[in-house]
Structures are given as structure tokens and as C-alpha cells.
N, C-alpha and C positions, 0 to 999 in steps of 0.2 A: 504493500500500500504506500509505503514511503516513496518508492520510486515513481509510482503513479502521481502522487501529489507534486513531487519535484518536477515532473514533466507536464504540469498543467492539466492533469486528468482530475476530474472532480465528480462527486456524487450529484451535484446540482446541475450538471450539463450532460445531457444524453448524447450529444455529438462528440463529447470528449470524456466518456465514462471510463472509470478504471478498468484495466484489462488484466485477466489472469489466464494461466495456460491450461489447456487440456493436459492433465498429468496421467490419468488412467485412460486406457482405451475404453470407449463406451459401447463397442460392438459386442452384443451378447455372444456371438460365435467365438469371440476371443477368450471366453471364460468357461470354466467348468461349472455348470449350474449346481453341482453338488458341493462345491467348495466356496463358501461365502467369504473365506479368508484369502481369496485369490490375490489381494493386493500384496501379498508376500511373495508373489512370483514375478520376477523381473520381466518376463515376457509380456506381461500385461500392462507395461508402462509405455507411454508414447515416447518417441525419440525427440527429446527437447533440444537437440542440436539443430533441428530442421524447423522451418516455419510450417504451419499446418498445411499449407498448400503443397509442400513437398513430401508430406507424410502419406499421401494417398497412393493411388495406383501409378505404375510406371507410364501407362498410356496417358493419364491426365497430365503428369509432369512433362511428358514429351510435347503435349499441346501447349502448355505454359511456356516451354522453351521456344517453340515456334513463334508464339505471340511476341516474346521478347525480341526475337531476331527481326521481327517486322515493326514493332511499336515501341521497343525499348522499355517495356514493363511486363512483368509476369502476370499480375493480377489486376483485373478491372474493378473488383470489389475489395472489401477490406475485412480485417479480422475483428473490427469493432465499429459499430455504427448505431445511430439512433434507433433504426428499425430493429436491429438485432437485440439491443438491450431491452427495448420495450416488449419484444416477443419473449425473451427469456423470462422476464419478470411480470408477464401479463396478468398473472393471478393475484397480484398485489397492487393496491393503490399507492402512488399516483401513476404507476406504470400502465395500469389498465386504461386509464384515461388517455395516456400518451399513445398507446397502441390504437385506440379507437380514433383519436385525432388524425393519426397518419393515414388511416383507412377511410377518411371522410365520414366520420361519425358512426362507424359500426365495426364490429370485429371482422378480421379477415376471414376468408372462407376456411372452414374447419381443417381441411386437408393441408393448409399452409401454416397452421398454428404450431407453436412449440408444444409438443405433446409427448415426446419420447427422447430419452438420452441416447438410446441405441440408434434411432433414426437420425438424430442430429449428427452423431459421430459418423455414420455411414455417408450422410450427405456431404459433410465437410472433408471427406476423404475421396469422394467420387465426382461431385458436381463441380463444374467449371466456375460457377458463380458463388460457391460457398467455401470460404476459407476462415470461418468464424473461430475465435477463441472463446474463452469463458469470461464471466464477471465475478467479482469477489463473493457474491451471494452463494455461489456454488460451494463455498468453503465455510459458511457460517450461518446461513439462513434457510433452514428446512422448509419453512412455510412458503417459500417461493415455488415449491414443487407440489404444493397441495392447494386444492381449490377451496380454501377455507371460507371464502366469501360467497361460494355457491353460484358463480357466474354460469350462464348458459352459453357455452361456446359452440353448441350445435353438434351435428353428427358427421362422421366421415362418410365417404361414398360407400364404405363397407357397412354402414349403419351403426358403427361403434360410436358411443358418446365420448366426446372429448372432456375429460375431467382432470384428475390428478396426472402429473407427468409420470410416464412409465419409466421405471428405473432398471439399471442393469443388475445382473445376478450378484455382483459383489456387494451390493447395497442391502441384501436380504429383503428387497422390496420395501424398504423403510426409508423415508425421506431423511429422518434424523440420522440414521446409520449411514446413509449415502453421503451426507455432508461431512460427518465425522471421518469417514473413510477417505474422502477427498483431502481433508486437512492432514490426516496422518500420512497419506501418500506423498503430499507436497513436502513434508518434513522428513521423509524416509531416505534411507541410504540409496534407494533405487532412483531417486530424482537427483542424482549426482550431477547431471548435465544442466541443472537449472541455470547455472551461470551462462551457459551458451544461449539459452532462450532469452536471458537478459541482454546479451550481446545483440540479438536479433531485434528486440523491441526498443531498447534504449541505448545500445552500445555501438561499437565500431562496425558491426555488420548491418546497421540500419541503412546506411547510404554508402555510395562509392563502389569501388571494385569488390570489396568484401561482401557487400549486399548482392552484387551480381553473382558472385561465386556461390553464395548461400541460397540462391533462388528466393531473394527477399526484396524484390523491387516492385513497388505498387504504382498505381496511376499517379502521375506527377502532382495533380492537385491535392493529393492527400498529405503532402509535405508542406510545412510552414515556410520553407525557404525556396519554393519552386519559382522558376523563372516565368513571369507572366507573358513574356514575349515568345516563349517557346510553344505556346498553345493558342490556337485561334478559337476563342470562346468569349461570348459576351458576359457582362458582369453578373446578370441575373442567373445565367446558367452556372457560372462559377460558384456563386453563393449556394445554389441548390445542390450542386455536387458536394461541396464542403459540408453542408448541413446534413445531408441524407446518406451519403455514401462512405462516410468514415474519414477520420484524420489520424495520421501517424503521430505518436507522441514526440515531444521535443527530445532531441538527442542529449543524453547526459554523459555518457562515457565514450572515450575515443581510443581506449586500449582494452584488451580482453579483460573481462571481469574475472576476479579470482573465484576459484572453485570453493564451495563451502567446505568447512572442516569436517572431517570424519569424526564420529563420536568414538572416543577411546575410553573404555572403562578403567579408570585408575582409582577405584573406590578404596579408601583407607579409613579405618576407624581409629579414633583417638579419644581417650577418656580424660577429662579434666576433673581432678579430684577436689572435693570439698572436705577439707580436713577438720573443720571446726563444727560442722553441723551435719548430722545424718538424717535430717528430717526430710519428708517427702516434698518434692518440688511441685508447687501448685500454680506457678505463674511464670511466663517466659516472654520476653519482648526484646527487640533489638532494633538498631538503626544501622547506618553504614559503618560505624566505627565501634559501637558498644553493644554488649549483651547484658541484660539485667534479669535476674531471677529472684523469685520470692518463694520461700519454703513455708511449710505448714507451721513451723514454730516462729514465723515472721522474721527469719533471717533473710536479709537482702544482700545479694552479691552483684557487683558490677565488674565486668571483664572488658578489657580493651582488645579489639581485634587487631592483631599484628599484620600490617600491610604486606601483601604478596606472600603471606605464609598461612598455613592452616594451623595457626597457634593463637591461643588466647592468654592474655596476661591479666591476672587479677588486680584490679585497681583498688577496690574497697569492699569491705564486708561489715555490715552494720546490723544491729538488732533493732527492728522497728517496734514501736509501742504495740502491745497486743490489743487487738480490737475484738470486742465481744459482739459477734454478728447476731442478728435477730434469730433466736432459736426456733421461732415459729415458721421460718422460711426454709424450704428445701432448695439449696442453691445447686444449680447445675455446674456453674463455674464460680470461682471465688470472686466476689465483687471488688476487684482491685484493678487499678490502672496506673501505670508508671508513665509519667511524661518526662522523657529522657532529657530533652533540651532545657526544660524548665527545672530539672532536677527536683521533681515533686512526685509523691505517690498519693493517689486518691483512694479513699476507702468508702464503699457503700456499706450496706448491711445494717444501718442504724434505723431503728423502728420509729424514729421521730421525723422522718422525711428529710434528713440532712446528709451531706457529704462532709467528711473530714479530710484534710490534706496536710501532709508533713513535708518539710524540706529534707532532702537526702543529704544535704551538707551538714546540718546541725541537729537533725532529728527532732526539731521543735515543731509543735503544732502550729501550723501557719494560719489556720482558720477553719471555720465551719460554714458551709454553704447551705442555706435554706432554699429548698426547691420551690415551695409554694405554700403560703400560709394555710389555705383551705385544705391542702393535701396533708399537712402535718397533723391536722385534727383527725384525719382518717388513718393515722398511723401507717403512712406509706413508707415502704422500704425499698431502697435501690438494690436491685437483684443482679444487675449486669452492667458493665461499663465497656465501651469500645471507642477506638479512635482510628482515624485513617492513618496511612503510612507517614504523612507529613506531620501528623498530630496537630492539625489546625481545625479539625472537626472532632468533637466529642459527643457521643450519643449514650444516654443512660436509659435503662428500663427499670420498671418498678413492679412490685407485687400487685398493684392495683391496675396495671395495664397502661399507665401513663408512660409516654416516651418523651424524654427531654433532649433537645437537639441544640448544640452550641457550635457556632462557627466563627467565634472571635476569641481566640485564646491569647493571653498575654505571652509574648515570646521572650526568651532569654532568662538567665538566672538573675533574680533580684528579689527584694522583699515584696511579696505580692499580697495585696489586700484581698479579702475574701470577695469583695464585689467586683474585683478586676480580673480574677483568674479566668472564669468562664463567663463570656458575654455573648450577645447575639442569640439569646434564648428563644426557642420555639417549642411549644408543647403540643404533642399529638395525642388525641383522645379517641382512637379507633377501636379500642377493646377494653374490657374490664378484667381480662384474664392476665395472670402473672406473666411477665416477660422473662423468658428463660435464656434467650440467645439473641445477639445482635451481630450482624455481619456487614461489613462495608466493602464494596467493590468499586474502586476508582476507575478500573478499565471499563466497566459497564455503567458507571455513573449512577449506581443505585445503592441503597442499603436495605437489608432485610431484617425483619423482626419476627422471632419465633415465640409462640405463646404456649401456655400450659394447656389450653383447650384444643391444641392441634392446628392452629392457623398460622400461616406465614403471610406477612404483609410486605410488599415490595414498594419502595418509595424512590423518587428521584433524589439523588444525593444532595443536590444544591437548592432546589426549590420545594422539596418535601412533598411533592405531588404523589398521591397514592396511585400506583400503576395498576396493581391487581393484588388479589390474595389467593393463596393456594391452601387447601385443606389436606391434612393428613388423611390417607385413604381409610384409616380406621378411627380417626378422631383422637389419636393418642398425643400426648404432650410432645412438643418439639424440644429436644434436648440440645443438639448441636446443629447449627445452621451454617452452611457454607455456600458461597457463590463462586462459580468458575466461568471464565470467558473463552476457554480453549479446551478441546477443539471446536466446541460450540457452546454458547451461553447456557448455563444450567444452574438449577437450584438443588442442593443436596441437604438432607437432614436425617437425623436418627432419633429413635425414641427407645423407651425401656424394653421393647420387645426384641432387642438385638437385631434390628433391621435397618438397613440404609435405603433410603428412597431417593431417586433422582427424577426431577422434572425439568422440562425445557423452561426457558425464561418466560414463555407464553402459556405455561400451564399444562403441557402435554406430558403424561406419565411416560418416562423412558425406561426405568428399571426399578425393581424392588428386590433387594438382596438380603437374605438371612445369613448372618455370620455367627460363629461360635465365640462366646465370651461376652462379658459386659463391656460396652463401649465406654471408655474413659476419656477419649479425646479424638477429635478429627481436625485435620488441617489440609489445605490445598498445597501441593508442591508445584510451584510454577516453573514451566519450561515451555518449549514450543508446543508440546502437547501436555497439558496439565494432568497430574495424577492426584489421587486422594490418599493421604496417610491416615490409617485408622488404628488407634491404639486401644487394645482391649486388655483385660486382666490376664490374658494368656499369650497373645501374639501381637506383633505389629504387621499390618497388612498394607500393601500398596496396590491401588486399583487404577486402571486407565479410565479416564472420563470420556464421555458421560455415561457409558453403559456398564461401568463397574467391572470390567474385565480384570481379573486378578493377575497382577504381574509378579508379585513375590509375597512370601509370608516368612517371618522370622520369629522363632520362639523368643519372646522378650518380655518377661513379666516385670522387668525393672523399669520400664518406661512409663512416663505419665504425661509428657508434653512434647510437642514438636514445633519447630519454627525454622524457617528458611532465612539464613542470615545474608547470603549472597547467592548468585547463580551456581557457585561451586560448593558452597558450604551449607549443610543442613545440621541442625542441632536437636538432639533428643534430651529432654530432662528426665532424670531418674528418681526413683523412690528414695534413693540414698542421698539425694541432693546433688549428685555429680551431674556433669554434662557429658554426653557422648556425641562426638563430632564426626560427621561423615563428609 
């Protein structure tokens, strides 16, 4: 996407819409219909070193070569155009309206509509006028392939109704699986020639002799630097051609793009001992340079991450004042939040509707924050605290269902008055059930709230608009709530029935998985394809998202918490108070 944006491709311009490659072959005959995991076979990957026009039959390529000899371009159409984008995304507004507008106020005839991945692949490998690539939605938006709005697209000449897009065998006939598989394939070791496709679209093979040798020359008007004197065409025809028949992205690179690095497993475990306290680790947080843990006996330890090394250096270890949490509340997570930059620790759990906070420098009580006078009379207790990665947004949940949102935190270490630490308050009153879990996703710009009555509320992170709510299939309490953006946006949660449930961000049930052991903690491990770390009282599991395919299981009764410090470093907190670094 970054390359698309750099080359002036944009979601708001259908004539210059972002372009993505065909990675997997879409022809059903190229796949074993009994093997839904066929993306593991290299033979099923498209050759990314060639433009899609050169990936088809030899007879078609010969015709393109003859055209070049006569007209100095191979392709009269383009791999991305207004018509192609609106057809790909015709099932979703506003692309539906765009497709209707192009066809003078009605849908195109059914036989010409986008209705099958297999047919589109066959066409772009055989038809002289079809050299289409894909759009980003093929890698993150399953709803683009479902007729969720119930449009009447008509019937084919064969009397078949045009409805959802027909998907290839590797998708398991599931749009969500199809999109996830596309993303996994794009990041796989078999897409090793992705750099050569970048050379064709944005690099040195886009123009000049390298483009000629790579069968990558399009009609001159598709290039922004074309010579107006080289073509005899009037201005209106020129504008029409540019608007409707595609434009080549701006060239970014003039040398071959580097090949992506191969994944090399150099996994090493390292244990950082906590010699002064053997108490269970109940809280773990980090930023780019520090890791802070809190143990059950309220020992707080701060480590410095040694640059360019997988080593931690202990900076301080202090004994926090012991807080008597409200005994009437069953806490899923300890109501603690460490603000590293401000060097402050916040405690909920008070049955009088207050937060207390202490300085990590001198361990003095800095202040008591009263949430709301009318709430105090109701004996409201803060049950969960969360902050975004930059720690400039703090969200609190209570046992009465109130959610407190703060977006103006005082920055820097200083004497902070209680009315100054958390400002920009906004209170959300959408439930009366206890808030058990809060999750913030800056990538999706949303935050989720999980409740005791089994409801998940999803809000805009910045204006707090309620997008939707999702109910637990059995109405059970939401214990741990997680949000993931890759390989497709999804919501994950667990409850006391030892089951993990995954939904799409729009509320489609993707997977429900029973596991052995009591779930003690869940966390997303971020990478090109996110995974879910699940810590139970028996094992540590790692699942590939969003369908919870198990990747590994390690007998590890010692772990209680997990956090990802950097792309290379992950940290497990232990019942002994130690850290295990991988």
C-alpha cells in the first residue's frame, strides 16, 4: 500500500486505484479440489517476474509481440482501470453506484459481471483485452465477494443467478478463508519474486528497454510522461482514454528492487531472573526502551532494553503500596496501568469510584481521581484499565458498565495534580453489565469493550462512535478480548468454558475452538500474519489468525503473561516473577 500511495494511487480515485498482484492462480484446474491447503504448493503460484499479460498462453503472447512490432505497445488495455475496480467491488457501496454510472444507470449484463475468481483468472490469461491485476480488497475485505446487500444482478444465459463470487478450491469456498489465504500467500516464501513484480509496476522495468524486454509496455496515454505530439488525438478523446482505460503508476524506482529477506528461525530462549521476589507476575507492559512488570505481592521491576542485543538490564525494583481491591468484584485482569513516560502507576479496584496513582520515582501517593460524583454513590469500581501504545488515550471500565475515555494525558515526568493527569473525559453508558476487558487497536482505529453479560461493543477510537456489538454465541461472560488486523480484521474472545471464539470485524462467526486448560491470558503476536498466544494453566498455544489454526503448543505451566517488546523480541512473564525472552 505504501508504494501505491507514493505513486499517487488512492482509494478516493477509481482511475488511479491501488493495485495488487495476482499471487495465486485462480484457475480451478490448477488445484487439487481435495487439498484446500494447496497454497503450500509452489506450482500454484503465479510467476511474479512477468506482467499478467505475459502469464497466459504462448499464442496470446505471440499476438502481443506482433502488436508491439506494429504499434510499439503490447497492451491496449490496462491492469487497473475505473471499470475494473468498480466491477471487482460491485457488491459494495459506493462501488455499486460507480458501476451503475459507467453503464448509464443500470448494471451491466449478467454475463459480463464479476462473478467468479476462476473465470477472471482464465480471462486474464487468454483474452487479448484482459490483463487485469487485483485490488487491495482481495487481501483484507471478504465482504467484497459476498452479496451482503442483496442486489439483483440478474441471471446468466445459462439461467444461473449471479450472487456471491464463486471462489477457487483453495478458499474452501469461504470468502473469509479466501482473503486470509491470499494474504498468507502474499507473505509466503513462494512469493519470493514479489520484488520483480514491483520492478514491473513501479520500478526500472516500467519504461524503457527493460519494459520492452519484460513485455511490459502499455498504450502511450497510460503514462504520465507521454509525448502529446506522438499521438494524433483530440483533447476530449485523450481525457476519456485516461479516465476509463487505466493509468500507469508514477515510477518510483530506477534500479532493481531488493528481494525480500528469507525468514530464518534463530529462536533463542533467555531467562531473566528475579532474585528478590518469587511472586506471580500479574502485569507486563513495555515501550521501545523499557519493560515494566508488577507481581502479585506488588513488587514492580523496570528493565532497560539493551540496544541491538537480546538483553535486559534491571534499572529499578520497588515495593508498591499494597492496594486492597474490592473483594466483591471478580477481576479478570488486575486493575493496574503503568504509564511509563509519566513514571506513574494507576490502580483501580476501589469501591468508592476512584483511581489512585503513585509516582514510580518516590512511591508517594500522587493523588486520587474521582470519576463521577453520582457514580461514587453507586459504589462503582474500576475493573479494567487500558491505554494505547503511545499512552495518550486511557480507557477505564467499571462494574456498573460505565466506560471512561480520556484523550488528554499530561506528558512527561513532573509533579502532577490529580485534575491534570487524565483530561478530555468522555463517559459511555451503553451497558449496565460489568466491564471485564478493554482492547485498543490503533491499526483498525477502534476499541472494544467486553462485558460480563457476553456482549462486545466496538467503538471508533477517536470519536467514540458505536460501530456495532457482537454477542457471545452462548451468552457467556467475555473474559479476554483481542482485536487483530492481519491477515484480516477480526475480533477474538474467550470465556470460562475454555473456548476461543473468532468473529470478523463485521460480525460474521469465523471459528469457535475448544482448548484444554483454563485460559489465563491471551495476546496478539504481531507480524505480517498475526498469531494468537494463549496461555493456559497447562500449555502455551500459538494459533494462526483468524481461523485459529494451531501452529505450536509448548508445555509451560510457568507462564502467566505475554507481551511483544519489538518485532524480534517477545517476553513471557512467569509465576516465579522471572521473565522468559524469546
